[in-house]
C-alpha positions as CSV (number, residue, x, y, z in Angstrom):
1,X,51.4,-16.3,90.7
2,X,49.0,-19.0,89.6
3,X,46.5,-16.2,88.7
4,X,49.0,-14.5,86.4
5,X,50.0,-17.8,84.7
6,X,46.3,-18.6,84.1
7,X,45.7,-15.1,82.7
8,X,48.8,-15.4,80.4
9,X,47.6,-18.8,79.2
10,X,44.1,-17.5,78.6
11,X,45.5,-14.5,76.7
12,X,47.7,-16.7,74.5
13,X,44.8,-19.0,73.8
14,X,42.5,-16.1,72.8
15,X,45.3,-14.7,70.5
16,X,45.8,-18.1,68.9
17,X,42.0,-18.4,68.5
18,X,41.8,-15.0,66.9
19,X,44.7,-15.9,64.6
20,X,42.9,-19.1,63.6
21,X,39.6,-17.2,62.9
22,X,41.4,-14.6,60.9
23,X,43.2,-17.2,58.9
24,X,39.9,-19.0,58.2
25,X,38.1,-15.8,57.2
26,X,40.9,-14.2,55.3
27,X,40.0,-15.8,51.9
28,X,36.4,-14.7,52.4
29,X,37.4,-11.2,53.2
30,X,39.7,-11.0,50.2
31,X,36.8,-12.3,48.0
32,X,34.5,-9.8,49.5
33,X,36.9,-6.9,48.9
34,X,37.4,-8.1,45.3
35,X,33.6,-8.2,44.8
36,X,33.2,-4.8,46.4
37,X,35.8,-3.4,44.0
38,X,34.1,-5.0,41.0
39,X,30.7,-3.6,42.1
40,X,32.2,-0.2,42.6
41,X,33.8,-0.3,39.1
42,X,30.5,-1.5,37.5
43,X,28.6,1.2,39.3
44,X,31.0,3.8,38.0
45,X,30.7,2.5,34.5
46,X,27.0,2.5,34.7
47,X,26.9,6.0,36.0
48,X,29.3,7.1,33.2
49,X,27.0,5.3,30.6
50,X,24.0,7.0,32.1
51,X,25.6,10.4,31.9
52,X,26.6,9.7,28.3
53,X,23.1,8.5,27.4
54,X,21.6,11.6,29.0
55,X,24.0,13.7,27.0
56,X,23.1,11.8,23.8
57,X,19.4,12.1,24.6
58,X,19.7,15.8,25.1
59,X,21.6,16.1,21.8
60,X,19.0,13.9,20.0
61,X,16.2,15.9,21.5
62,X,17.8,19.1,20.2
63,X,18.3,17.5,16.8
64,X,14.6,16.3,16.9
65,X,13.6,19.9,17.8
66,X,15.5,21.3,14.9
67,X,14.1,18.5,12.7
68,X,10.5,19.2,13.8
69,X,11.1,22.9,13.3
70,X,12.1,22.2,9.7
71,X,9.0,20.1,9.1
72,X,5.8,21.7,7.7
73,X,2.5,22.0,9.6
74,X,1.1,19.2,7.5
75,X,4.0,16.8,8.4
76,X,4.0,17.7,12.1
77,X,0.2,17.8,12.8
78,X,-2.0,16.7,10.0
79,X,-0.3,13.5,9.0
80,X,0.0,12.1,12.6
81,X,-3.6,13.1,13.2
82,X,-4.7,11.3,10.0
83,X,-2.7,8.2,10.9
84,X,-4.3,8.0,14.3
85,X,-7.8,8.6,12.8
86,X,-7.2,5.9,10.2
87,X,-6.0,3.4,12.9
88,X,-9.2,4.1,14.9
89,X,-11.5,3.8,11.9
90,X,-9.8,0.6,10.8
91,X,-11.2,-1.1,13.9
92,X,-14.7,-0.8,12.4
93,X,-13.9,-2.3,9.1
94,X,-14.4,-6.1,8.4
95,X,-11.3,-8.3,8.4
96,X,-12.0,-9.6,4.9
97,X,-12.0,-6.1,3.6
98,X,-8.3,-5.6,4.0
99,X,-7.3,-8.4,1.6
100,X,-9.8,-7.1,-1.0
101,X,-8.6,-3.5,-0.7
102,X,-5.0,-4.7,-0.9
103,X,-5.7,-6.4,-4.2
104,X,-7.5,-3.4,-5.5
105,X,-4.6,-1.1,-4.6
106,X,-2.2,-3.5,-6.2
107,X,-4.2,-3.6,-9.5
108,X,-4.6,0.2,-9.4
109,X,-0.8,0.7,-9.0
110,X,-1.0,3.0,-6.0
111,X,0.1,0.6,-3.3
112,X,3.2,2.9,-2.7
113,X,1.0,6.0,-2.2
114,X,-2.1,4.6,-0.5
115,X,-2.2,2.1,2.3
116,X,-4.9,-0.4,3.0
117,X,-5.5,1.2,6.4
118,X,-6.2,4.6,4.8
119,X,-8.5,3.1,2.2
120,X,-10.4,1.1,4.8
121,X,-10.8,4.3,6.9
122,X,-12.2,6.0,3.8
123,X,-14.6,3.1,3.3
124,X,-15.8,3.4,6.9
125,X,-16.3,7.1,6.5
126,X,-18.2,6.6,3.2
127,X,-20.5,4.1,5.0
128,X,-21.1,6.5,7.9
129,X,-21.8,9.3,5.4
130,X,-24.3,7.1,3.6
131,X,-26.1,6.5,6.9
132,X,-26.2,10.2,7.7
133,X,-27.6,10.8,4.2
134,X,-30.3,8.3,4.9
135,X,-31.2,10.1,8.2
136,X,-31.2,13.4,6.3
137,X,-33.8,12.0,3.8
138,X,-35.9,10.7,6.7
139,X,-36.1,14.2,8.1
140,X,-36.8,15.8,4.7
141,X,-39.7,13.5,3.8
142,X,-40.9,13.4,7.5
143,X,-41.2,9.6,7.5
144,X,-43.0,8.2,10.6
145,X,-43.0,4.5,10.2
146,X,-40.1,2.6,11.8
147,X,-39.8,0.1,8.9
148,X,-39.4,3.0,6.4
149,X,-36.7,4.6,8.6
150,X,-34.8,1.4,8.8
151,X,-35.1,0.8,5.1
152,X,-33.8,4.3,4.2
153,X,-30.9,4.0,6.6
154,X,-30.0,0.6,5.3
155,X,-30.1,1.8,1.7
156,X,-27.9,4.8,2.7
157,X,-25.4,2.5,4.4
158,X,-25.3,0.1,1.4
159,X,-24.9,3.0,-1.0
160,X,-22.1,4.5,1.0
161,X,-20.3,1.1,1.1
162,X,-20.8,0.4,-2.6
163,X,-19.7,3.8,-4.0
164,X,-15.9,3.4,-3.0
165,X,-15.8,0.0,-4.6
166,X,-17.5,1.2,-7.7
167,X,-15.0,4.0,-8.1
168,X,-12.1,1.7,-7.5
169,X,-13.3,-0.8,-10.0
170,X,-13.9,2.0,-12.6
171,X,-10.3,3.3,-12.0
172,X,-8.9,-0.3,-12.3
173,X,-10.8,-0.9,-15.6
174,X,-9.4,2.4,-17.0
175,X,-5.9,1.5,-16.0
176,X,-6.2,-2.0,-17.5
177,X,-7.5,-0.5,-20.7
178,X,-4.5,1.8,-20.9
179,X,-2.1,-1.2,-20.2
180,X,-3.8,-3.3,-22.8
181,X,-3.6,-0.5,-25.4
182,X,0.1,0.1,-24.7
183,X,1.2,-3.6,-24.6
184,X,1.3,-4.3,-28.4
185,X,3.5,-1.3,-29.1
186,X,5.8,-2.2,-26.3
187,X,6.2,-5.8,-27.5
188,X,7.0,-4.6,-31.0
189,X,9.8,-2.4,-29.7
190,X,11.0,-5.2,-27.4
191,X,11.1,-7.7,-30.2
192,X,13.0,-5.3,-32.5
193,X,15.5,-4.5,-29.8
194,X,16.2,-8.1,-28.9
195,X,16.6,-9.0,-32.6
196,X,19.1,-6.1,-32.8
197,X,21.3,-7.8,-30.2
198,X,20.2,-6.4,-26.9
199,X,19.5,-8.6,-24.0
200,X,16.0,-8.8,-22.5
201,X,16.8,-6.6,-19.6
202,X,18.7,-4.1,-21.7
203,X,15.9,-3.9,-24.2
204,X,13.3,-3.3,-21.5
205,X,15.5,-0.6,-19.8
206,X,16.0,1.1,-23.2
207,X,12.2,1.1,-24.0
208,X,11.3,2.2,-20.4
209,X,13.7,5.1,-20.7
210,X,12.1,6.3,-23.9
211,X,8.4,5.7,-23.4
212,X,5.9,6.8,-20.8
213,X,2.7,5.3,-19.4
214,X,1.4,2.9,-16.7
215,X,2.9,-0.1,-18.4
216,X,6.3,1.6,-18.4
217,X,5.9,2.3,-14.7
218,X,5.3,-1.4,-14.1
219,X,8.3,-2.5,-16.1
220,X,10.4,0.2,-14.4
221,X,9.5,-1.3,-11.1
222,X,10.4,-4.8,-12.4
223,X,13.8,-3.6,-13.3
224,X,14.2,-2.0,-9.9
225,X,13.3,-5.2,-8.2
226,X,15.8,-7.1,-10.4
227,X,18.5,-4.6,-9.4
228,X,17.8,-5.3,-5.8
229,X,18.5,-9.0,-6.2
230,X,15.2,-10.7,-7.3
231,X,15.3,-13.2,-10.1
232,X,13.5,-12.5,-13.4
233,X,10.9,-15.2,-12.9
234,X,9.7,-13.7,-9.7
235,X,9.6,-10.2,-11.0
236,X,7.7,-11.2,-14.1
237,X,5.1,-13.1,-11.9
238,X,4.7,-10.0,-9.7
239,X,4.3,-7.8,-12.8
240,X,1.5,-10.0,-14.1
241,X,-0.1,-10.1,-10.7
242,X,0.0,-6.3,-10.4
243,X,-1.5,-5.7,-13.8
244,X,-4.0,-8.6,-13.7
245,X,-4.3,-8.8,-17.5
246,X,-4.6,-12.1,-19.5
247,X,-2.3,-10.8,-22.1
248,X,0.5,-10.0,-19.6
249,X,0.0,-13.4,-18.0
250,X,0.6,-15.1,-21.4
251,X,3.6,-12.8,-22.1
252,X,5.3,-13.5,-18.7
253,X,4.6,-17.2,-18.9
254,X,6.1,-17.4,-22.4
255,X,9.2,-15.5,-21.4
256,X,9.7,-17.7,-18.3
257,X,9.2,-20.9,-20.4
258,X,11.7,-19.7,-23.0
259,X,14.2,-18.9,-20.3
260,X,13.8,-22.3,-18.7
261,X,13.8,-24.4,-21.9
262,X,16.6,-22.3,-23.5
263,X,14.7,-21.5,-26.7
264,X,15.2,-18.4,-28.7
265,X,14.0,-15.3,-26.9
266,X,13.7,-13.2,-30.1
267,X,11.4,-15.9,-31.7
268,X,9.3,-16.1,-28.5
269,X,8.9,-12.3,-28.4
270,X,8.0,-12.2,-32.1
271,X,5.3,-14.7,-31.6
272,X,4.0,-12.8,-28.6
273,X,4.1,-9.5,-30.5
274,X,2.1,-11.0,-33.4
275,X,-0.4,-12.5,-30.9
276,X,-0.8,-9.2,-29.1
277,X,-1.2,-7.3,-32.3
278,X,-4.0,-9.7,-33.4
279,X,-5.7,-9.4,-30.0
280,X,-5.5,-5.6,-30.3
281,X,-7.2,-5.7,-33.8
282,X,-9.9,-8.0,-32.4
283,X,-10.5,-5.6,-29.5
284,X,-10.8,-2.6,-31.8
285,X,-13.3,-4.5,-34.0
286,X,-15.3,-5.5,-30.9
287,X,-15.4,-1.9,-29.7
288,X,-16.5,-0.7,-33.2
289,X,-19.3,-3.3,-33.2
290,X,-20.4,-2.1,-29.7
291,X,-20.5,1.6,-30.7
292,X,-24.0,1.5,-32.3
293,X,-25.5,-0.1,-29.2
294,X,-23.8,2.5,-26.9
295,X,-24.9,5.4,-29.0
296,X,-28.7,4.6,-28.7
297,X,-29.2,6.0,-25.3
298,X,-27.5,9.4,-26.0
299,X,-29.6,9.6,-29.1
300,X,-32.8,8.9,-27.2
301,X,-32.0,11.3,-24.4
302,X,-30.4,14.3,-26.3
303,X,-30.8,14.0,-30.1
304,X,-34.4,12.7,-30.6
305,X,-36.1,15.3,-28.4
306,X,-34.5,18.2,-30.4
307,X,-35.5,16.5,-33.7
308,X,-39.1,16.1,-32.4
309,X,-39.2,19.7,-31.4
310,X,-38.0,20.8,-34.8
311,X,-40.4,18.5,-36.7
312,X,-43.5,18.7,-34.6
313,X,-43.4,22.3,-33.4
314,X,-44.2,23.9,-36.8
315,X,-47.0,21.4,-37.4
316,X,-48.4,22.0,-33.9
317,X,-48.2,25.8,-34.4
318,X,-50.1,25.6,-37.7
319,X,-52.7,23.3,-36.2
320,X,-53.3,25.7,-33.3
321,X,-53.7,28.7,-35.7
322,X,-56.2,26.8,-37.8
323,X,-58.2,25.8,-34.8
324,X,-58.2,29.3,-33.4
325,X,-59.9,30.6,-36.7
């Protein structure tokens, strides 16, 4: 009897203890179930997003395949190869070279077509070509002294590095000459248009639409920058920096000053047009005065030898006949 009572008490005690443990762990179990549901939901969302991304990737890859199929061989193969080659050659160029080439491209007006990286790669190739040319001369003349070999290779490297800069400077001078030649005519048209009642921007747009040339390209770019939100002062300063002409620096400074002070734009443009016209006359007179000096060397090399032949050959022939008798 006592055994059964003790067993009953023990059973009741164990049940009460189990109920207390369950009651204590129930919030934790509910929290754990809630977290498991949230994890399962997040995992399902992640799997769905992964499948959607895989589908989009497949679609994009198909679109890229069609896009690459529509590209030419030059766009698919040659241009990426040239870009990687330029990046590799750029490592051998000096750091100061990039700033110098950037200014040259800016003054040349081809900064949208040529990159500094490509031009630096071309410079490195020109230097390497000059060195190979020096080695070629060493083999042709069969030079044996080490000092001569080093001198020839150094001259070839210097020549290869100087030729690209000489070509760029020559192209920049030709472009600046074309800009300087077109500027007086442009200012005359601009002055007349502003005096007729057009605004400065409207007059520039009208002239750019009717004329062609490098100066018109620069003013066309100025109007495009203004349409994108840049103010007139900044666009004029960038125009003068791209052209790098003293006349354009004076023109842009006068227009900016007239805008700040509120003076008459037509009067300012008339003064600038008269000034540019006088400068153009002076440049023409200076070029005319330099012409006799420049024509001396062609005369010595090409004209005088033919004159000497025409004058001296009959006398020499007569002298030879008389001596033969």
